[in-house]
C-alpha positions, 0 to 999 in steps of 0.5 A: 261809859262803863266797861270791864277795863274800868274795873281791872286792878280796882279796889272794892272798898265802899259802895260810896265809890260806885254810881248806878251805871257801875252797879248795874254793870257788875250785876249784869256780869254776875248774871252772865257768870251764873252758868260758870258757877254750875259748870266751872271755868278756867277763866282765872287759872293760875291766879291766886286769891288771898282770904285774910279774915281777922273776924269770924265768917262763914258765907263771905269767906267760903263764897269768895273761896268757892267763887275763885275755885269755880273760876279755876283759880287757887286760894290761900289765907287764914280765918283766924288772926291767931294763926297769922303773924298779927299775933306776934305784933305785925302791922296790917300794912306789913301783912298786906305787903307780904301777902301781895307777894303770894297772891293776885287779889286780896279779900279781907275782913277786919274788925277795924272800920278803916282796915280796908282803906289801909289795906288798899293803900298798902297793896299794889294788887286789888283789895276787896272789902269783905266787911270792915267792922261796923262800917261797910260790907260792899260785896254783901250789898251787891249780892243783895241787889242781885237777889232783889233783881232775881226775886222781883225782876228789877230794883226800881219801884220797890218799897224796901224795909231795912230792919233791926240793927241799923247802927252797927250792921255794916250790911245795911250801911252798904245797902242803904248807900247802894240804894240811893242810886235807884228809884226806891222807897226805903224804911229804916226800921229799928229801936231808937237805940239802933237807928241808922248811923249818921254818916249813912243818913248824911250820904243818902239824904236828898238822894234816897226816899227814906223814912225812919220808924220803929213800927214794922207792923204798920208798914208791913202791907206796903213792903216788897222787900223786908230785909232783916238783920240781927242785933250785933251782940259783939259790937255792944260794950255793955251786955245789958244794952244788948239784952234790951234790944235783942228781941226788938223785932221777931218775924214769924209766919203769923206776923207775915199774914199781914204782908203782900203774898209776894213779899220777899224776906231777906237776911244777910245771915247768920240769924238769931231770933229775928226770923223764926224757922217757920218762915223757912218753908214759905214763899217769902223766904229768900235768905238761903237763896240770897247766899247763893247769889254771893257766889255769882257776885264774887265771881264777877268781881274777881273776874273784873278786878283781875281783868279776865271778864 
C-alpha cells in the first residue's frame, strides 16, 4: 500500500520509477494542496530548496520556487551555470555535495541525460529532476497528468496525441512512460526524423496502446487531448536539419475546426510556431492553465519528499 511515508527522502528522477498507485497518490496530494497555493502555509517552514539550473528555465524553476515559498520554506540557487563554481571546473558531484550542506532538497535541470542520476547518487538529501537533457522531465509529466484530470475528470479512456518533437522532447518521453500506467490510446505524431526515441518505445511496448503516425489531421476528430511540443532547436547539431522540420505541425483555430468541441490542447511551453495565438481564446486552450498545475504538483512533491504531508 502506498502512503506518504513511502515518499519521505525519495528522489524524483524518472517516470520509470513509479507505478499507477504511486502516480495517483501524488496526483491526489496535488489536488489536496491546491487550497494552500491560494492561502499559503507554514508546512515547510525552516526548510530550504536549492534550485540548480544549468539550462534555461522559466516555468519549472519559478514554479518550484513558488511552490516552496507557498509552503513557507526558503529558496536558494542559481539559474545560470556561469555564476556557479562549475565555471571554474567543479564537478557536478562536488557541487551536489556542497549544496546539500545548505539545503534540504534539490531541484535540478542539466543538459546531460545522466545528470539527475549522478546527482541523486551523490546527494544524501532528495533530488528532484527538473529536466535532464533530452531524456526525461518527470515533474512535467505529473503536472500534465494532473491537468488532464482537471480538464477531463480522469485519465482512463482518453485518446491522446503527443505531437511534434518526440525524439528530443523530454516532456513527451516522461509523459509517454507515465501513460503506460493508464487505459488510454496514444498517437505519437511526428515527422519521420523526430519519431519517438527507441528507449521510450521499448518501455511502453506491450503496456501502452499506441500508434506512430505523421498525419495529425487524419486523427484529429478522435482526440480528447492534443499535446503539442516545439521542435527543440538547441538539440540539433546541424541548423539545416532543424529548418527542415521546425514547421512540421501548426495548430491554429481553422485547423481545430475538425476537432471535438471539448478537445483539450496542451503544451509544456515555451511555444514557437506550433500553436497560433488565435487558439488562446478558444475553449480548447489549456496550456496556460497547465502551467498553474505545476505549482500544485511541485508543492505536493516537496511536501512528500520532506515528510511534511
